[in-house]
N, C-alpha and C positions, 0 to 999 in steps of 0.2 A: 434674447435677453429682455425682461422686463422691465417696461418703461417706468422709471419714477414717477409718481404721482405727488403733487404740490399740496402741500396739508398744512390750513390755515388754522388756529385755534381762537373761536369767538364766543366771547360769553355775555350775555348779559347780566352779571352780576356786577352790584356797583355798591353794597354794603360797606366792601371791603378793597384795598386797594389793590394794585395791579402787581406791587411787589408780592405783596403775602397769598395771593392765588397762585402766582408761579413758584414761590416756596413749597406751600400745600403739594402742588402737581409734583415738582421736583421728589419730596417728601415721600410722594407713593408708586415713586419708578416712572414719573411720566415726564422727564427733564425739558421743557419748551424754551426755546430761545425767543427772547421779546421779539425779533423782527416779526415772529409770524403770531405773536399773541394781539388779540385787539377786544377792547371793552369800548362802551359807547363815553368811557371817560377821555380813553386814546382817540378816540373819532371826534368827540368833542373838542381838542386841542388840536384838532388836524384844520377842522371846520371852521372855527366860529373868531380865532382873531383876523383872518383873512376876510370874513365877511363886516368885519369892525366891530363884532357882536361879544368881545372879552370882558365886556364889562356892563353890571346890571345888578340884579337881584338872583339869587343863589341860596335853592333850598336843597341841602345835602347834609348825612350824617358827617360826626366829626372828622372819622378818617378820611371820610371821600374827600372833604376839603382839601385836607394835605397835598394830595395828587390834586387839586385843581387849583392853586395856589396862582396860578394866571391868571386864574379868572377875577376883576378888582370887583369886590361887591362896593355897589354905589345905587343908592336908592331910586337914584333919577338916571339911573344907565338905560341903554337901548333893549338890553337883552332880558328877558325872565329863563334860568337856568334849574331845571329840575335834574337831580341828580340820582335822585335815588327813590326810596320807598318811605324812608324817614318816618317807622312807624311810631314814635315818640309824638310826632307834633301833634299841638293842638290846632284848631279851626283858626284863633286868632292868630298864630305864625305863619299860615299863608296870607296873611291880608296884604302886606307889602309886595308880595307877587300879586293878587289880585289887582291890586291897585294900578301898578306898571302896565299889567296886560291892558285894562280898562285905556290908558293912556294909550296904548298904540305899539308897546315895545313886542318883539318880535319874540317867539314863546318856543321852547328848545326843551326837549325831552330826552334823558338817555336810553328807555326804553316805554313801553305802554303794558307792558306783561301784567295777565291779571291774577295770578299768584306763584308761588314757588314754594319748595319744602324746604324746610329749614329744622333742625332737628328731628326728623322725623313726622312735621306735621306740617301740613299747608296753610301758608298763610297768606296776606294780600300783598302785593305789590305795588309799582308806582302807579300802573294803570290808575287805579282808581282813584287818585291825586289828581292826573293828570286829566279825567274825565270832571273832578271836581271844579278845577280852575278853567277848563272848556267852557264847562255850563255857566258859572259864573261868569264871565268875563266874555262870551261871546267871542273866545280868542280860536283857534286851532294849534297845537302842538306840532312841530317837527322831530319825527324821530330819527336819533341819531344811532341808535343800534338797531340790533335785529326787529325788522325786518325791512329794513331802509333801502331803497335803492340804490340811494348814495353809500352806503356799507358796502354793498355787495358789489357795486361798480368797483370802488377803488381795490375790495380784495382781489377782483378780476386782474384788474391793470395788475396791480402788486405781483402777480402768481402766473401772469403773463397769458392767460385763457381768458374766453370769452365769459358772459354769465351766465347763459344758457347752456355751456358744458360744466359748470358747478353742480354740485352733489350737494348737501347741508343735509346733517346728521344731528337729530338734537331728540328730548324728549317732551317736548313742546309742540301738541297738534296743530296748533292754532298759528304761533309765528314762528316755530323752526319748521314747519311742514307746510298748510295750507299759503300760507303769506307768500314765504319764498317760492310756492310753484306757482303761485298767479304772476309773480316775478320773472319765470321761464327758465328757472333753477327747479333739479331732481330732489328730491326729498325723502329720507329715511326717517322713521320714527322709530325710538329705542323704548322696548318698556322697563324703564328705569328711571332714576328720578321723579319727577312730578306725573310722569303718566299715571292716567287711571283706566281701567278697563273699559274699551267704548271710546275713547278718545278719538280713534281712527276715523271715529262715524260722524263726528261732533263739527266737523269742516270740511267743506266742498273748494277745491279738490283736495283729496285723500292724500295720503303717503304715497310714494312709487314703492315701497316697501314697508316691510315692518322686521325688525331683531328683537332677539330679547335680550341685547346690550351691545354696545360699540364693540365687545370685544370680537363679535360675530362679522363683524364688516369687513376684513380682510378677504376671509371664505365668499363672503356675496360679492367682494369688488371680481375674485378669482386671481388675485396677487399674491405672491408669496410673502 
């Protein structure tokens, strides 16, 4: 009898709420239980309150703010949370975050991805905003989403496995593949989503394997 493999769905998407992502997956025939689904926003809620950092300057989209209602916006708070790419921001609107970081606030970002695909086009993600604030304030952001060791260790504990036995599957050659491999995971790169020809050679280490899409994963794993 084939052994069931624990599966977790992890996304760095933050411009829409978790509820909408789950609903969209269900509409496309992929019903996912909330207990097996993780975003950087759910990770933030797990981590920041326990550190006393559920208060401070928040940079986020309106829909994301609703999911982060537990985070108290306070211009003098102990943390800065960058919760998305927020492409409509003006540099002026980043000044409160900049000033808090200069004053020593802890800096958290949901992710540092460089770009993602929206409506068929590649657009900049949260990474450039993080780089702007890190450079301006001389600060270093802690990443809550992929490829955070904190995130992968929590997923491993929840699935009852060790991090080194996990396999990451994704379309980002850097943050879904190379960085996780540096942390001891295996990683498969799929040629869908944001993938561009040649991505597999742009980062070291490269993927454990490459597939046309996630639909080929079961055959590659040899599971029914």
